[in-house]
C-alpha positions as CSV (number, residue, x, y, z in Angstrom):
1,X,-66.2,87.1,37.1
2,X,-66.5,83.3,36.8
3,X,-63.7,80.9,37.5
4,X,-61.9,79.2,34.7
5,X,-61.4,75.5,35.3
6,X,-59.3,73.6,32.7
7,X,-59.4,69.8,32.1
8,X,-56.4,67.8,31.0
9,X,-56.2,64.1,30.2
10,X,-52.9,62.5,30.8
11,X,-53.3,60.4,27.7
12,X,-52.7,61.1,24.1
13,X,-54.6,58.0,22.9
14,X,-57.5,58.7,20.5
15,X,-60.8,58.0,22.2
16,X,-59.0,58.0,25.6
17,X,-61.1,56.8,28.5
18,X,-59.5,59.5,30.7
19,X,-60.4,62.2,28.2
20,X,-64.1,61.1,28.6
21,X,-63.6,61.1,32.3
22,X,-62.3,64.6,32.5
23,X,-65.2,65.8,30.4
24,X,-67.6,64.4,33.0
25,X,-65.7,66.2,35.7
26,X,-65.7,69.4,33.7
27,X,-69.5,69.2,33.5
28,X,-69.6,69.2,37.3
29,X,-67.4,72.3,37.4
30,X,-69.6,74.0,34.8
31,X,-72.7,73.2,36.8
32,X,-71.1,75.2,39.6
33,X,-70.9,78.2,37.3
34,X,-67.3,77.8,36.2
35,X,-66.1,78.5,32.7
36,X,-64.5,75.3,31.4
37,X,-61.8,74.6,28.9
38,X,-60.4,71.2,27.8
39,X,-56.7,71.1,26.8
40,X,-55.6,68.2,24.7
41,X,-51.9,67.4,25.2
42,X,-51.8,65.8,21.8
43,X,-52.3,69.2,20.2
44,X,-49.4,70.8,22.0
45,X,-46.5,68.7,20.6
46,X,-44.5,69.0,23.9
47,X,-41.1,67.4,23.6
48,X,-39.6,65.5,26.5
49,X,-38.0,67.9,29.0
50,X,-34.3,68.3,28.5
51,X,-32.3,71.1,30.0
52,X,-29.9,71.2,27.1
53,X,-32.8,71.5,24.6
54,X,-34.3,74.2,26.7
55,X,-31.1,76.2,26.8
56,X,-30.7,75.9,23.0
57,X,-34.3,76.4,21.9
58,X,-36.1,78.0,24.8
59,X,-39.6,77.2,25.9
60,X,-41.5,75.3,23.2
61,X,-44.7,77.0,21.9
62,X,-46.9,74.2,23.1
63,X,-45.5,74.5,26.6
64,X,-46.0,78.2,26.6
65,X,-49.7,77.7,25.5
66,X,-50.3,75.2,28.3
67,X,-48.5,77.4,30.8
68,X,-50.6,80.5,29.8
69,X,-53.8,78.5,30.1
70,X,-52.9,77.3,33.6
71,X,-51.9,80.9,34.6
72,X,-55.3,82.3,33.6
73,X,-57.2,79.4,35.2
74,X,-58.2,79.1,38.9
75,X,-58.4,75.3,38.8
76,X,-57.5,72.2,36.9
77,X,-59.0,68.8,36.6
78,X,-56.6,66.0,35.7
79,X,-57.6,62.5,34.6
80,X,-54.7,60.2,34.0
81,X,-54.4,56.5,33.4
82,X,-52.1,54.6,35.6
83,X,-48.9,53.3,34.0
84,X,-46.9,50.9,36.2
85,X,-48.4,52.3,39.4
86,X,-47.8,56.0,38.5
87,X,-49.1,58.8,36.3
88,X,-48.2,58.8,32.6
89,X,-44.9,60.2,31.3
90,X,-46.8,62.6,29.0
91,X,-48.6,64.2,32.0
92,X,-45.4,64.3,34.2
93,X,-43.5,65.9,31.3
94,X,-46.2,68.5,30.8
95,X,-46.0,69.4,34.5
96,X,-42.2,69.5,34.5
97,X,-42.1,71.8,31.5
98,X,-44.8,74.2,32.9
99,X,-42.9,74.6,36.2
100,X,-39.9,76.1,34.3
101,X,-39.4,79.8,34.3
102,X,-40.3,81.5,30.9
103,X,-37.6,83.8,29.7
104,X,-40.3,85.8,27.9
105,X,-42.1,86.4,31.2
106,X,-39.3,87.2,33.7
107,X,-41.7,88.9,36.1
108,X,-43.6,85.6,36.8
109,X,-42.9,84.1,40.2
110,X,-41.6,80.5,40.4
111,X,-44.2,77.8,39.7
112,X,-46.7,80.5,38.6
113,X,-48.6,78.0,36.4
114,X,-49.5,75.7,39.4
115,X,-49.1,77.6,42.7
116,X,-52.4,78.4,44.3
117,X,-54.4,76.5,41.7
118,X,-57.2,74.1,42.9
119,X,-56.7,70.7,41.5
120,X,-58.9,67.6,41.2
121,X,-57.7,64.2,40.3
122,X,-59.4,61.3,38.5
123,X,-58.5,58.1,36.8
124,X,-60.0,55.2,34.9
125,X,-58.4,52.1,33.6
126,X,-59.4,48.7,32.3
127,X,-58.4,47.1,35.6
128,X,-60.2,46.6,38.9
129,X,-58.4,49.5,40.7
130,X,-59.3,52.2,38.2
131,X,-55.8,53.8,38.3
132,X,-55.9,54.8,42.0
133,X,-52.2,54.2,42.6
134,X,-51.3,56.8,40.0
135,X,-53.4,59.4,41.8
136,X,-51.2,59.1,44.9
137,X,-48.2,60.2,42.8
138,X,-50.1,62.9,41.0
139,X,-51.4,64.3,44.4
140,X,-47.8,64.4,45.8
141,X,-46.4,66.2,42.6
142,X,-49.2,68.8,42.5
143,X,-48.9,69.5,46.2
144,X,-45.2,70.0,45.8
145,X,-45.7,72.6,43.0
146,X,-48.1,74.5,45.2
147,X,-51.5,73.4,44.1
148,X,-54.4,72.9,46.5
149,X,-55.5,69.3,45.7
150,X,-59.1,68.7,46.8
151,X,-59.6,65.5,48.9
152,X,-62.3,64.3,46.6
153,X,-61.0,62.0,43.8
154,X,-62.4,59.3,41.6
155,X,-60.9,56.2,40.2
156,X,-63.3,54.3,37.9
157,X,-62.5,50.6,37.4
158,X,-63.1,48.5,34.3
159,X,-63.1,51.7,32.2
160,X,-63.8,50.0,28.9
161,X,-67.3,49.0,30.2
162,X,-67.9,52.2,32.3
163,X,-69.0,54.7,29.6
164,X,-72.1,55.1,27.5
165,X,-71.9,56.2,23.9
166,X,-72.7,59.8,24.9
167,X,-69.6,59.9,27.2
168,X,-71.5,59.7,30.4
169,X,-70.7,57.0,33.0
170,X,-73.1,54.0,33.0
171,X,-73.2,53.8,36.8
172,X,-75.1,56.8,38.0
173,X,-73.4,56.9,41.4
174,X,-69.9,56.9,39.8
175,X,-71.1,59.5,37.3
176,X,-72.2,61.7,40.2
177,X,-68.9,61.0,42.0
178,X,-66.8,62.2,39.0
179,X,-69.0,65.3,38.6
180,X,-68.6,66.0,42.4
181,X,-64.8,66.3,41.9
182,X,-65.4,69.0,39.3
183,X,-67.9,70.7,41.6
184,X,-65.4,70.6,44.5
185,X,-62.7,72.2,42.4
186,X,-65.0,74.9,41.1
187,X,-66.4,75.6,44.6
188,X,-63.0,75.9,46.3
189,X,-61.6,78.0,43.4
190,X,-64.5,80.4,43.8
191,X,-63.7,80.8,47.5
192,X,-60.0,81.4,47.3
193,X,-58.6,84.9,46.8
194,X,-57.2,85.6,43.3
195,X,-53.8,87.1,42.8
C-alpha cells in the first residue's frame, strides 16, 4: 500500500506562489511512489477558531474534511508565505481547528490528525529571505502537535521571478531542493510504522 502525502498551501490567494511551490514538492513525493493529494484551504471555508462557536455549532464541515484527509495521510507538505515573521493566520487557524477533538469521532486519540505524521516545510516570498522565518514557527507548532518534521526545508527568495509558466522553478538547483523535501517526507513516511 502506498503512502498518501497531502500538500497544503498556507495561502488563499488565487495564483499563490506557495501553491505552486507545494505542487513541486508533491511531485518529489510522487516520484518516491507516494499517492499525492492537494488540499486548497480556500475550498474549505474554515471560520476563525472560537471555542464559543465550536460549542454552539460543533466542528465545521470544512474542518472535518481537512481532519479526515490528514488522518488518512502518512505525511503532509506545507508551503506558507511569511507574514510578519511567522506563518499565515489561515494556516495556523487550520492547524488549531484540526487539533480539536471531533464529537462525532470520540474514539480518536488527541491530536490524531497530526500525531505521527511526517511533515515537510517550504516557503516562497517576494523578498530576499524567501519566508524562512515563518518556517521556524511552523516547525515549532508541528513538532508540538506530534508531527515528525523532516530537517530538509526550502525557502525560495524572490518568488515572483522564481517560477516558469508551467509551475516549475526556474533555477534547477532550487527546483531539485524543493522536490527533495517531498522525497524526504515520502521516504520517511514509508519507513515509519502505521497505526
